[in-house]
Biopython code that builds the backbone (N, CA, C, O; Angstrom):
import numpy as np
from Bio.PDB.StructureBuilder import StructureBuilder

atoms = [
    (1, "UNK", "N", (14.852, -14.843, -0.355)),
    (1, "UNK", "CA", (14.548, -14.070, -1.485)),
    (1, "UNK", "C", (14.783, -12.595, -1.384)),
    (1, "UNK", "O", (15.281, -11.922, -2.286)),
    (2, "UNK", "N", (14.392, -12.144, -0.228)),
    (2, "UNK", "CA", (14.674, -10.817, -0.036)),
    (2, "UNK", "C", (16.127, -10.293, 0.121)),
    (2, "UNK", "O", (16.446, -9.135, -0.149)),
    (3, "UNK", "N", (16.961, -11.222, 0.570)),
    (3, "UNK", "CA", (18.318, -11.001, 0.606)),
    (3, "UNK", "C", (19.075, -11.005, -0.700)),
    (3, "UNK", "O", (20.172, -10.461, -0.824)),
    (4, "UNK", "N", (18.450, -11.636, -1.661)),
    (4, "UNK", "CA", (19.078, -11.668, -3.046)),
    (4, "UNK", "C", (18.690, -10.666, -4.075)),
    (4, "UNK", "O", (19.022, -10.819, -5.250)),
    (5, "UNK", "N", (17.969, -9.605, -3.653)),
    (5, "UNK", "CA", (17.552, -8.593, -4.651)),
    (5, "UNK", "C", (17.600, -7.261, -3.937)),
    (5, "UNK", "O", (17.820, -7.109, -2.735)),
    (6, "UNK", "N", (17.353, -6.269, -4.876)),
    (6, "UNK", "CA", (17.359, -4.800, -4.336)),
    (6, "UNK", "C", (15.859, -4.407, -4.147)),
    (6, "UNK", "O", (15.513, -3.615, -3.270)),
    (7, "UNK", "N", (14.980, -5.004, -5.020)),
    (7, "UNK", "CA", (13.600, -4.715, -4.937)),
    (7, "UNK", "C", (12.786, -5.903, -5.109)),
    (7, "UNK", "O", (13.037, -6.691, -6.020)),
    (8, "UNK", "N", (11.829, -6.088, -4.298)),
    (8, "UNK", "CA", (10.866, -7.264, -4.287)),
    (8, "UNK", "C", (9.554, -6.653, -4.552)),
    (8, "UNK", "O", (9.060, -5.776, -3.845)),
    (9, "UNK", "N", (8.948, -7.219, -5.733)),
    (9, "UNK", "CA", (7.484, -6.791, -6.200)),
    (9, "UNK", "C", (6.670, -8.081, -5.683)),
    (9, "UNK", "O", (6.900, -9.205, -6.128)),
    (10, "UNK", "N", (5.727, -7.823, -4.731)),
    (10, "UNK", "CA", (4.870, -8.804, -4.312)),
    (10, "UNK", "C", (3.460, -8.678, -4.957)),
    (10, "UNK", "O", (2.754, -7.681, -4.806)),
    (11, "UNK", "N", (3.143, -9.659, -5.615)),
    (11, "UNK", "CA", (1.810, -9.653, -6.454)),
    (11, "UNK", "C", (0.900, -10.867, -5.966)),
    (11, "UNK", "O", (-0.020, -11.245, -6.692)),
    (12, "UNK", "N", (1.142, -11.462, -4.778)),
    (12, "UNK", "CA", (0.468, -12.452, -4.308)),
    (12, "UNK", "C", (-0.407, -12.217, -3.090)),
    (12, "UNK", "O", (0.085, -11.749, -2.063)),
    (13, "UNK", "N", (-1.669, -12.526, -3.178)),
    (13, "UNK", "CA", (-2.654, -12.275, -2.117)),
    (13, "UNK", "C", (-3.519, -13.542, -1.846)),
    (13, "UNK", "O", (-3.446, -14.544, -2.558)),
    (14, "UNK", "N", (-4.343, -13.428, -0.769)),
    (14, "UNK", "CA", (-4.648, -12.124, -0.139)),
    (14, "UNK", "C", (-3.477, -11.915, 0.749)),
    (14, "UNK", "O", (-2.911, -12.826, 1.353)),
    (15, "UNK", "N", (-3.132, -10.599, 0.793)),
    (15, "UNK", "CA", (-1.997, -10.134, 1.539)),
    (15, "UNK", "C", (-2.164, -10.311, 3.057)),
    (15, "UNK", "O", (-1.175, -10.520, 3.758)),
    (16, "UNK", "N", (-3.469, -10.225, 3.602)),
    (16, "UNK", "CA", (-3.488, -10.322, 5.030)),
    (16, "UNK", "C", (-3.237, -11.750, 5.494)),
    (16, "UNK", "O", (-3.112, -12.005, 6.692)),
    (17, "UNK", "N", (-3.162, -12.718, 4.511)),
    (17, "UNK", "CA", (-2.656, -14.064, 5.015)),
    (17, "UNK", "C", (-1.321, -14.304, 4.709)),
    (17, "UNK", "O", (-0.671, -14.973, 5.512)),
    (18, "UNK", "N", (-0.725, -13.835, 3.579)),
    (18, "UNK", "CA", (0.586, -14.197, 2.928)),
    (18, "UNK", "C", (1.498, -13.044, 2.915)),
    (18, "UNK", "O", (2.653, -13.279, 2.560)),
    (19, "UNK", "N", (1.179, -11.815, 3.245)),
    (19, "UNK", "CA", (2.096, -10.691, 3.010)),
    (19, "UNK", "C", (3.015, -10.187, 4.055)),
    (19, "UNK", "O", (3.997, -9.523, 3.721)),
    (20, "UNK", "N", (2.750, -10.472, 5.373)),
    (20, "UNK", "CA", (3.590, -9.927, 6.367)),
    (20, "UNK", "C", (4.955, -10.471, 6.397)),
    (20, "UNK", "O", (5.903, -9.716, 6.611)),
    (21, "UNK", "N", (5.136, -11.868, 6.175)),
    (21, "UNK", "CA", (6.401, -12.350, 6.216)),
    (21, "UNK", "C", (7.300, -11.757, 5.097)),
    (21, "UNK", "O", (8.522, -11.708, 5.230)),
    (22, "UNK", "N", (6.687, -11.329, 4.041)),
    (22, "UNK", "CA", (7.476, -10.850, 2.856)),
    (22, "UNK", "C", (7.977, -9.289, 3.322)),
    (22, "UNK", "O", (9.130, -8.886, 3.171)),
    (23, "UNK", "N", (6.980, -8.576, 3.860)),
    (23, "UNK", "CA", (7.350, -7.247, 4.300)),
    (23, "UNK", "C", (8.385, -7.318, 5.422)),
    (23, "UNK", "O", (9.281, -6.474, 5.412)),
    (24, "UNK", "N", (8.354, -8.208, 6.358)),
    (24, "UNK", "CA", (9.217, -8.241, 7.415)),
    (24, "UNK", "C", (10.595, -8.692, 6.929)),
    (24, "UNK", "O", (11.595, -8.301, 7.530)),
    (25, "UNK", "N", (10.692, -9.490, 5.878)),
    (25, "UNK", "CA", (11.961, -10.028, 5.354)),
    (25, "UNK", "C", (12.670, -8.820, 4.580)),
    (25, "UNK", "O", (13.890, -8.661, 4.544)),
    (26, "UNK", "N", (11.816, -8.073, 4.024)),
    (26, "UNK", "CA", (12.496, -6.961, 3.127)),
    (26, "UNK", "C", (12.973, -5.971, 4.077)),
    (26, "UNK", "O", (14.076, -5.470, 3.859)),
    (27, "UNK", "N", (12.256, -5.585, 5.180)),
    (27, "UNK", "CA", (12.782, -4.648, 6.128)),
    (27, "UNK", "C", (13.980, -5.259, 6.809)),
    (27, "UNK", "O", (14.919, -4.493, 7.027)),
    (28, "UNK", "N", (14.090, -6.461, 7.162)),
    (28, "UNK", "CA", (15.253, -6.971, 7.705)),
    (28, "UNK", "C", (16.537, -7.107, 6.794)),
    (28, "UNK", "O", (17.681, -7.116, 7.249)),
    (29, "UNK", "N", (16.208, -7.215, 5.426)),
    (29, "UNK", "CA", (17.348, -7.393, 4.506)),
    (29, "UNK", "C", (17.626, -6.084, 3.735)),
    (29, "UNK", "O", (18.349, -6.074, 2.739)),
    (30, "UNK", "N", (16.998, -4.926, 4.255)),
    (30, "UNK", "CA", (17.297, -3.646, 3.603)),
    (30, "UNK", "C", (16.885, -3.675, 2.023)),
    (30, "UNK", "O", (17.570, -3.142, 1.150)),
    (31, "UNK", "N", (15.765, -4.319, 1.804)),
    (31, "UNK", "CA", (15.346, -4.600, 0.428)),
    (31, "UNK", "C", (14.177, -3.765, 0.115)),
    (31, "UNK", "O", (13.210, -3.822, 0.874)),
    (32, "UNK", "N", (14.151, -2.982, -0.933)),
    (32, "UNK", "CA", (12.917, -2.246, -1.375)),
    (32, "UNK", "C", (11.817, -3.102, -1.562)),
    (32, "UNK", "O", (12.015, -4.214, -2.051)),
    (33, "UNK", "N", (10.488, -2.680, -1.185)),
    (33, "UNK", "CA", (9.349, -3.602, -1.299)),
    (33, "UNK", "C", (8.142, -2.811, -2.006)),
    (33, "UNK", "O", (7.861, -1.667, -1.648)),
    (34, "UNK", "N", (7.501, -3.419, -2.942)),
    (34, "UNK", "CA", (6.341, -2.777, -3.612)),
    (34, "UNK", "C", (5.323, -3.899, -3.870)),
    (34, "UNK", "O", (5.644, -5.008, -4.299)),
    (35, "UNK", "N", (4.036, -3.511, -3.566)),
    (35, "UNK", "CA", (3.014, -4.711, -3.826)),
    (35, "UNK", "C", (1.815, -3.909, -4.664)),
    (35, "UNK", "O", (1.775, -2.701, -4.901)),
    (36, "UNK", "N", (0.932, -4.847, -5.009)),
    (36, "UNK", "CA", (-0.245, -4.368, -5.599)),
    (36, "UNK", "C", (-1.474, -4.551, -4.617)),
    (36, "UNK", "O", (-2.619, -4.680, -5.050)),
    (37, "UNK", "N", (-1.207, -4.553, -3.451)),
    (37, "UNK", "CA", (-2.293, -4.774, -2.434)),
    (37, "UNK", "C", (-3.365, -3.722, -2.477)),
    (37, "UNK", "O", (-3.036, -2.548, -2.646)),
    (38, "UNK", "N", (-4.590, -4.051, -2.340)),
    (38, "UNK", "CA", (-5.812, -3.206, -2.138)),
    (38, "UNK", "C", (-6.446, -3.452, -0.873)),
    (38, "UNK", "O", (-7.613, -3.094, -0.719)),
    (39, "UNK", "N", (-5.770, -4.061, 0.112)),
    (39, "UNK", "CA", (-6.382, -4.316, 1.414)),
    (39, "UNK", "C", (-5.943, -3.200, 2.356)),
    (39, "UNK", "O", (-4.774, -3.153, 2.739)),
    (40, "UNK", "N", (-6.860, -2.290, 2.746)),
    (40, "UNK", "CA", (-6.508, -1.194, 3.581)),
    (40, "UNK", "C", (-6.112, -1.591, 4.940)),
    (40, "UNK", "O", (-5.216, -0.936, 5.472)),
    (41, "UNK", "N", (-6.686, -2.634, 5.624)),
    (41, "UNK", "CA", (-6.070, -2.994, 6.925)),
    (41, "UNK", "C", (-4.720, -3.570, 6.818)),
    (41, "UNK", "O", (-3.904, -3.285, 7.695)),
    (42, "UNK", "N", (-4.391, -4.337, 5.863)),
    (42, "UNK", "CA", (-3.075, -4.909, 5.810)),
    (42, "UNK", "C", (-2.060, -3.736, 5.464)),
    (42, "UNK", "O", (-0.956, -3.748, 6.009)),
    (43, "UNK", "N", (-2.380, -2.785, 4.628)),
    (43, "UNK", "CA", (-1.431, -1.706, 4.321)),
    (43, "UNK", "C", (-1.187, -0.878, 5.598)),
    (43, "UNK", "O", (-0.046, -0.526, 5.897)),
    (44, "UNK", "N", (-2.276, -0.564, 6.362)),
    (44, "UNK", "CA", (-2.039, 0.199, 7.460)),
    (44, "UNK", "C", (-1.187, -0.572, 8.612)),
    (44, "UNK", "O", (-0.323, -0.021, 9.296)),
    (45, "UNK", "N", (-1.541, -1.825, 8.707)),
    (45, "UNK", "CA", (-0.910, -2.581, 9.755)),
    (45, "UNK", "C", (0.678, -2.705, 9.485)),
    (45, "UNK", "O", (1.497, -2.509, 10.384)),
    (46, "UNK", "N", (1.034, -3.047, 8.176)),
    (46, "UNK", "CA", (2.409, -3.066, 7.749)),
    (46, "UNK", "C", (3.195, -1.798, 7.908)),
    (46, "UNK", "O", (4.387, -1.817, 8.215)),
    (47, "UNK", "N", (2.495, -0.667, 7.691)),
    (47, "UNK", "CA", (3.145, 0.682, 7.890)),
    (47, "UNK", "C", (3.484, 0.972, 9.366)),
    (47, "UNK", "O", (4.541, 1.490, 9.725)),
    (48, "UNK", "N", (2.400, 0.553, 10.258)),
    (48, "UNK", "CA", (2.674, 0.721, 11.666)),
    (48, "UNK", "C", (3.791, -0.254, 12.151)),
    (48, "UNK", "O", (4.579, 0.134, 13.013)),
    (49, "UNK", "N", (3.878, -1.427, 11.657)),
    (49, "UNK", "CA", (4.802, -2.452, 12.172)),
    (49, "UNK", "C", (6.249, -2.257, 11.615)),
    (49, "UNK", "O", (7.217, -2.541, 12.319)),
    (50, "UNK", "N", (6.396, -1.754, 10.302)),
    (50, "UNK", "CA", (7.592, -1.924, 9.768)),
    (50, "UNK", "C", (8.130, -0.575, 9.192)),
    (50, "UNK", "O", (9.278, -0.608, 8.748)),
    (51, "UNK", "N", (7.516, 0.491, 9.145)),
    (51, "UNK", "CA", (7.988, 1.676, 8.589)),
    (51, "UNK", "C", (9.153, 2.254, 9.192)),
    (51, "UNK", "O", (9.935, 2.897, 8.491)),
    (52, "UNK", "N", (9.365, 2.080, 10.513)),
    (52, "UNK", "CA", (10.469, 2.619, 11.283)),
    (52, "UNK", "C", (11.597, 1.777, 10.896)),
    (52, "UNK", "O", (12.622, 2.369, 10.555)),
    (53, "UNK", "N", (11.590, 0.430, 10.887)),
    (53, "UNK", "CA", (12.645, -0.453, 10.490)),
    (53, "UNK", "C", (13.159, -0.324, 9.220)),
    (53, "UNK", "O", (14.372, -0.406, 9.028)),
    (54, "UNK", "N", (12.234, -0.096, 8.176)),
    (54, "UNK", "CA", (12.541, 0.243, 6.924)),
    (54, "UNK", "C", (13.301, 1.481, 6.710)),
    (54, "UNK", "O", (14.111, 1.572, 5.787)),
    (55, "UNK", "N", (13.065, 2.448, 7.542)),
    (55, "UNK", "CA", (13.709, 3.809, 7.368)),
    (55, "UNK", "C", (15.052, 3.511, 8.003)),
    (55, "UNK", "O", (16.063, 3.871, 7.402)),
    (56, "UNK", "N", (15.143, 2.939, 9.066)),
    (56, "UNK", "CA", (16.492, 2.586, 9.620)),
    (56, "UNK", "C", (17.441, 1.868, 8.673)),
    (56, "UNK", "O", (18.636, 2.134, 8.547)),
    (57, "UNK", "N", (16.738, 0.886, 7.995)),
    (57, "UNK", "CA", (17.480, -0.039, 7.054)),
    (57, "UNK", "C", (17.774, 0.697, 5.671)),
    (57, "UNK", "O", (18.603, 0.242, 4.882)),
    (58, "UNK", "N", (17.063, 1.836, 5.428)),
    (58, "UNK", "CA", (17.344, 2.636, 4.267)),
    (58, "UNK", "C", (16.682, 2.006, 3.057)),
    (58, "UNK", "O", (17.221, 2.104, 1.954)),
    (59, "UNK", "N", (15.493, 1.339, 3.224)),
    (59, "UNK", "CA", (14.773, 0.742, 2.240)),
    (59, "UNK", "C", (13.306, 1.478, 2.047)),
    (59, "UNK", "O", (12.720, 2.030, 2.977)),
    (60, "UNK", "N", (12.884, 1.412, 0.910)),
    (60, "UNK", "CA", (11.416, 1.966, 0.716)),
    (60, "UNK", "C", (10.517, 0.874, 0.625)),
    (60, "UNK", "O", (10.799, -0.166, 0.030)),
    (61, "UNK", "N", (9.276, 1.117, 1.287)),
    (61, "UNK", "CA", (8.182, 0.069, 1.167)),
    (61, "UNK", "C", (6.966, 0.836, 0.742)),
    (61, "UNK", "O", (6.614, 1.834, 1.371)),
    (62, "UNK", "N", (6.275, 0.371, -0.373)),
    (62, "UNK", "CA", (5.018, 1.049, -0.816)),
    (62, "UNK", "C", (4.091, -0.044, -1.250)),
    (62, "UNK", "O", (4.512, -1.011, -1.884)),
    (63, "UNK", "N", (2.918, 0.089, -0.936)),
    (63, "UNK", "CA", (1.802, -0.611, -1.210)),
    (63, "UNK", "C", (0.808, 0.088, -2.167)),
    (63, "UNK", "O", (0.927, 1.276, -2.466)),
    (64, "UNK", "N", (-0.137, -0.678, -2.613)),
    (64, "UNK", "CA", (-1.196, -0.271, -3.612)),
    (64, "UNK", "C", (-0.692, 0.364, -4.941)),
    (64, "UNK", "O", (-1.186, 1.384, -5.422)),
    (65, "UNK", "N", (0.280, -0.296, -5.456)),
    (65, "UNK", "CA", (0.779, 0.257, -6.734)),
    (65, "UNK", "C", (0.088, -0.388, -7.961)),
    (65, "UNK", "O", (0.650, -0.372, -9.056)),
    (66, "UNK", "N", (-1.098, -0.942, -7.788)),
    (66, "UNK", "CA", (-1.941, -1.535, -8.695)),
    (66, "UNK", "C", (-2.791, -0.549, -9.535)),
    (66, "UNK", "O", (-2.816, 0.629, -9.180)),
    (67, "UNK", "N", (-3.466, -0.934, -10.589)),
    (67, "UNK", "CA", (-4.198, -0.203, -11.342)),
    (67, "UNK", "C", (-5.393, 0.418, -10.483)),
    (67, "UNK", "O", (-5.729, 1.597, -10.592)),
    (68, "UNK", "N", (-5.976, -0.456, -9.655)),
    (68, "UNK", "CA", (-7.201, -0.006, -8.859)),
    (68, "UNK", "C", (-6.901, 1.138, -7.915)),
    (68, "UNK", "O", (-7.806, 1.823, -7.439)),
    (69, "UNK", "N", (-5.560, 1.345, -7.637)),
    (69, "UNK", "CA", (-5.149, 2.397, -6.686)),
    (69, "UNK", "C", (-4.894, 3.819, -7.287)),
    (69, "UNK", "O", (-4.794, 4.830, -6.592)),
    (70, "UNK", "N", (-4.807, 3.792, -8.528)),
    (70, "UNK", "CA", (-4.523, 5.108, -9.212)),
    (70, "UNK", "C", (-5.582, 6.223, -9.017)),
    (70, "UNK", "O", (-5.208, 7.370, -8.775)),
    (71, "UNK", "N", (-6.883, 5.914, -9.117)),
    (71, "UNK", "CA", (-7.794, 7.044, -8.955)),
    (71, "UNK", "C", (-7.658, 7.595, -7.513)),
    (71, "UNK", "O", (-7.746, 8.811, -7.341)),
    (72, "UNK", "N", (-7.443, 6.743, -6.449)),
    (72, "UNK", "CA", (-7.194, 7.367, -5.132)),
    (72, "UNK", "C", (-5.894, 8.209, -5.056)),
    (72, "UNK", "O", (-5.831, 9.231, -4.372)),
    (73, "UNK", "N", (-4.837, 7.721, -5.808)),
    (73, "UNK", "CA", (-3.517, 8.449, -5.776)),
    (73, "UNK", "C", (-3.725, 9.841, -6.311)),
    (73, "UNK", "O", (-3.304, 10.864, -5.770)),
    (74, "UNK", "N", (-4.466, 9.772, -7.512)),
    (74, "UNK", "CA", (-4.689, 10.948, -8.370)),
    (74, "UNK", "C", (-5.572, 11.966, -7.376)),
    (74, "UNK", "O", (-5.309, 13.168, -7.345)),
    (75, "UNK", "N", (-6.528, 11.444, -6.653)),
    (75, "UNK", "CA", (-7.199, 12.263, -5.680)),
    (75, "UNK", "C", (-6.531, 12.902, -4.677)),
    (75, "UNK", "O", (-6.896, 14.019, -4.310)),
    (76, "UNK", "N", (-5.425, 12.233, -4.091)),
    (76, "UNK", "CA", (-4.584, 12.831, -3.155)),
    (76, "UNK", "C", (-3.647, 13.846, -3.677)),
    (76, "UNK", "O", (-3.370, 14.892, -3.089)),
    (77, "UNK", "N", (-3.161, 13.459, -4.861)),
    (77, "UNK", "CA", (-2.385, 14.570, -5.673)),
    (77, "UNK", "C", (-3.228, 15.790, -5.812)),
    (77, "UNK", "O", (-2.779, 16.892, -5.495)),
    (78, "UNK", "N", (-4.358, 15.641, -6.245)),
    (78, "UNK", "CA", (-5.281, 16.800, -6.556)),
    (78, "UNK", "C", (-5.434, 17.647, -5.243)),
    (78, "UNK", "O", (-5.281, 18.868, -5.207)),
    (79, "UNK", "N", (-5.760, 16.842, -4.149)),
    (79, "UNK", "CA", (-5.900, 17.520, -2.925)),
    (79, "UNK", "C", (-4.741, 18.301, -2.291)),
    (79, "UNK", "O", (-4.884, 19.327, -1.626)),
    (80, "UNK", "N", (-3.657, 17.738, -2.552)),
    (80, "UNK", "CA", (-2.302, 18.331, -2.124)),
    (80, "UNK", "C", (-1.973, 19.582, -2.905)),
    (80, "UNK", "O", (-1.407, 20.542, -2.384)),
    (81, "UNK", "N", (-2.340, 19.542, -4.154)),
    (81, "UNK", "CA", (-1.977, 20.659, -5.085)),
    (81, "UNK", "C", (-2.953, 21.769, -4.749)),
    (81, "UNK", "O", (-2.718, 22.895, -5.190)),
    (82, "UNK", "N", (-4.005, 21.554, -4.023)),
    (82, "UNK", "CA", (-4.986, 22.575, -3.858)),
    (82, "UNK", "C", (-4.526, 23.591, -2.686)),
    (82, "UNK", "O", (-5.081, 24.676, -2.513)),
    (83, "UNK", "N", (-3.562, 23.168, -1.984)),
    (83, "UNK", "CA", (-2.938, 23.891, -0.926)),
    (83, "UNK", "C", (-1.963, 24.843, -1.468)),
    (83, "UNK", "O", (-1.298, 24.496, -2.444)),
    (84, "UNK", "N", (-1.783, 26.122, -0.895)),
    (84, "UNK", "CA", (-0.894, 27.022, -1.362)),
    (84, "UNK", "C", (0.287, 26.877, -0.311)),
    (84, "UNK", "O", (0.130, 26.898, 0.910)),
    (85, "UNK", "N", (1.511, 26.723, -0.986)),
    (85, "UNK", "CA", (2.794, 26.608, -0.226)),
    (85, "UNK", "C", (2.984, 27.799, 0.820)),
    (85, "UNK", "O", (2.689, 28.938, 0.459)),
    (86, "UNK", "N", (3.419, 27.588, 1.978)),
    (86, "UNK", "CA", (4.057, 26.397, 2.501)),
    (86, "UNK", "C", (3.083, 25.434, 3.156)),
    (86, "UNK", "O", (3.550, 24.541, 3.863)),
    (87, "UNK", "N", (1.772, 25.536, 2.984)),
    (87, "UNK", "CA", (0.901, 24.690, 3.680)),
    (87, "UNK", "C", (0.745, 23.342, 2.837)),
    (87, "UNK", "O", (0.687, 23.304, 1.608)),
    (88, "UNK", "N", (0.690, 22.316, 3.638)),
    (88, "UNK", "CA", (0.428, 20.960, 2.915)),
    (88, "UNK", "C", (-0.473, 20.212, 3.829)),
    (88, "UNK", "O", (-0.488, 20.364, 5.051)),
    (89, "UNK", "N", (-1.278, 19.331, 3.104)),
    (89, "UNK", "CA", (-2.205, 18.561, 3.957)),
    (89, "UNK", "C", (-1.481, 17.572, 4.928)),
    (89, "UNK", "O", (-0.530, 16.891, 4.544)),
    (90, "UNK", "N", (-1.943, 17.525, 6.121)),
    (90, "UNK", "CA", (-1.373, 16.501, 7.082)),
    (90, "UNK", "C", (-1.724, 15.069, 6.792)),
    (90, "UNK", "O", (-0.968, 14.124, 7.016)),
    (91, "UNK", "N", (-3.063, 14.970, 6.218)),
    (91, "UNK", "CA", (-3.437, 13.604, 5.823)),
    (91, "UNK", "C", (-4.734, 13.856, 4.854)),
    (91, "UNK", "O", (-5.482, 14.833, 4.897)),
    (92, "UNK", "N", (-4.814, 12.714, 3.953)),
    (92, "UNK", "CA", (-6.020, 12.781, 3.146)),
    (92, "UNK", "C", (-6.742, 11.586, 3.419)),
    (92, "UNK", "O", (-6.047, 10.575, 3.520)),
    (93, "UNK", "N", (-7.967, 11.460, 3.561)),
    (93, "UNK", "CA", (-8.742, 10.324, 3.707)),
    (93, "UNK", "C", (-9.725, 10.133, 2.594)),
    (93, "UNK", "O", (-10.327, 11.121, 2.174)),
    (94, "UNK", "N", (-9.959, 8.857, 2.039)),
    (94, "UNK", "CA", (-10.835, 8.668, 0.963)),
    (94, "UNK", "C", (-11.905, 7.615, 1.388)),
    (94, "UNK", "O", (-11.639, 6.689, 2.155)),
    (95, "UNK", "N", (-13.078, 7.812, 0.862)),
    (95, "UNK", "CA", (-14.099, 6.807, 1.152)),
    (95, "UNK", "C", (-14.530, 6.247, -0.387)),
    (95, "UNK", "O", (-14.658, 7.024, -1.333)),
    (96, "UNK", "N", (-14.703, 5.020, -0.483)),
    (96, "UNK", "CA", (-15.127, 4.425, -1.740)),
    (96, "UNK", "C", (-16.443, 3.822, -1.466)),
    (96, "UNK", "O", (-16.607, 3.072, -0.504)),
    (97, "UNK", "N", (-17.383, 4.131, -2.288)),
    (97, "UNK", "CA", (-18.703, 3.529, -2.274)),
    (97, "UNK", "C", (-19.004, 2.747, -3.548)),
    (97, "UNK", "O", (-18.947, 3.309, -4.642)),
    (98, "UNK", "N", (-19.320, 1.475, -3.425)),
    (98, "UNK", "CA", (-19.655, 0.650, -4.704)),
    (98, "UNK", "C", (-21.094, 0.402, -4.780)),
    (98, "UNK", "O", (-21.733, -0.081, -3.846)),
    (99, "UNK", "N", (-21.630, 0.764, -5.985)),
    (99, "UNK", "CA", (-22.988, 0.337, -6.261)),
    (99, "UNK", "C", (-22.961, -0.415, -7.672)),
    (99, "UNK", "O", (-22.494, 0.092, -8.692)),
    (100, "UNK", "N", (-23.525, -1.693, -7.593)),
    (100, "UNK", "CA", (-23.513, -2.420, -8.729)),
    (100, "UNK", "C", (-24.874, -3.300, -8.748)),
    (100, "UNK", "O", (-25.604, -3.498, -7.777)),
    (101, "UNK", "N", (-25.049, -3.776, -10.046)),
    (101, "UNK", "CA", (-26.300, -4.626, -10.143)),
    (101, "UNK", "C", (-26.220, -5.916, -9.467)),
    (101, "UNK", "O", (-25.105, -6.436, -9.419)),
    (102, "UNK", "N", (-27.199, -6.516, -8.942)),
    (102, "UNK", "CA", (-27.309, -7.672, -8.335)),
    (102, "UNK", "C", (-26.670, -8.707, -9.131)),
    (102, "UNK", "O", (-26.990, -8.942, -10.296)),
    (103, "UNK", "N", (-25.695, -9.370, -8.442)),
    (103, "UNK", "CA", (-25.025, -10.543, -9.098)),
    (103, "UNK", "C", (-23.637, -10.132, -9.366)),
    (103, "UNK", "O", (-22.835, -11.000, -9.711)),
    (104, "UNK", "N", (-23.231, -8.796, -9.234)),
    (104, "UNK", "CA", (-21.907, -8.388, -9.703)),
    (104, "UNK", "C", (-20.941, -9.070, -8.649)),
    (104, "UNK", "O", (-21.267, -9.283, -7.481)),
    (105, "UNK", "N", (-19.796, -9.364, -9.165)),
    (105, "UNK", "CA", (-18.697, -9.992, -8.251)),
    (105, "UNK", "C", (-17.536, -9.046, -8.177)),
    (105, "UNK", "O", (-17.063, -8.451, -9.144)),
    (106, "UNK", "N", (-17.098, -8.961, -6.859)),
    (106, "UNK", "CA", (-15.888, -8.130, -6.661)),
    (106, "UNK", "C", (-14.871, -8.936, -5.825)),
    (106, "UNK", "O", (-15.255, -9.938, -5.221)),
    (107, "UNK", "N", (-13.518, -8.506, -5.769)),
    (107, "UNK", "CA", (-12.554, -9.300, -5.176)),
    (107, "UNK", "C", (-12.765, -9.258, -3.595)),
    (107, "UNK", "O", (-12.632, -8.211, -2.961)),
    (108, "UNK", "N", (-13.103, -10.471, -3.011)),
    (108, "UNK", "CA", (-13.444, -10.447, -1.629)),
    (108, "UNK", "C", (-12.377, -9.894, -0.641)),
    (108, "UNK", "O", (-12.686, -9.146, 0.287)),
    (109, "UNK", "N", (-11.087, -10.309, -0.894)),
    (109, "UNK", "CA", (-10.065, -9.756, -0.084)),
    (109, "UNK", "C", (-9.972, -8.317, 0.048)),
    (109, "UNK", "O", (-9.785, -7.812, 1.155)),
    (110, "UNK", "N", (-10.095, -7.590, -1.051)),
    (110, "UNK", "CA", (-10.045, -6.221, -0.938)),
    (110, "UNK", "C", (-11.156, -5.573, -0.129)),
    (110, "UNK", "O", (-10.938, -4.582, 0.567)),
    (111, "UNK", "N", (-12.388, -6.163, -0.232)),
    (111, "UNK", "CA", (-13.485, -5.463, 0.390)),
    (111, "UNK", "C", (-13.884, -5.990, 1.782)),
    (111, "UNK", "O", (-14.825, -5.532, 2.431)),
    (112, "UNK", "N", (-13.092, -6.983, 2.173)),
    (112, "UNK", "CA", (-13.409, -7.670, 3.606)),
    (112, "UNK", "C", (-12.988, -6.742, 4.636)),
    (112, "UNK", "O", (-13.125, -7.035, 5.824)),
]
sb = StructureBuilder()
sb.init_structure("model")
sb.init_model(0)
sb.init_chain("A")
sb.init_seg("    ")
for serial, (resi, resn, name, xyz) in enumerate(atoms, 1):
    if name == "N":
        sb.init_residue(resn, " ", resi, " ")
    sb.init_atom(name, np.array(xyz, "f"), 0.0, 1.0, " ", f" {name:<3s}", serial, name[0])
structure = sb.get_structure()
């Protein structure tokens, strides 16, 4: 599949179980990759394992392109704009805290 397209959009999770083969295939086929993953461990592991290969292959790989990632992306953009050029942040870390009434359900794979 990765060899037959220029961009692969992965919307199937849990990514920690099913995602790495797709990322690897895209890096090997020089195919751009985009997913809606919200699993921080998976995202970091894939970046560490495949970012160099993707760069050499000339393809882009991006995770967390889903609706739940927008607030964090906006926070990073806000933090980066707070720096005066030529200074730029080397890294931005975010912490998410969830408080909900008893019985509230959340997506298990994202929070595991």
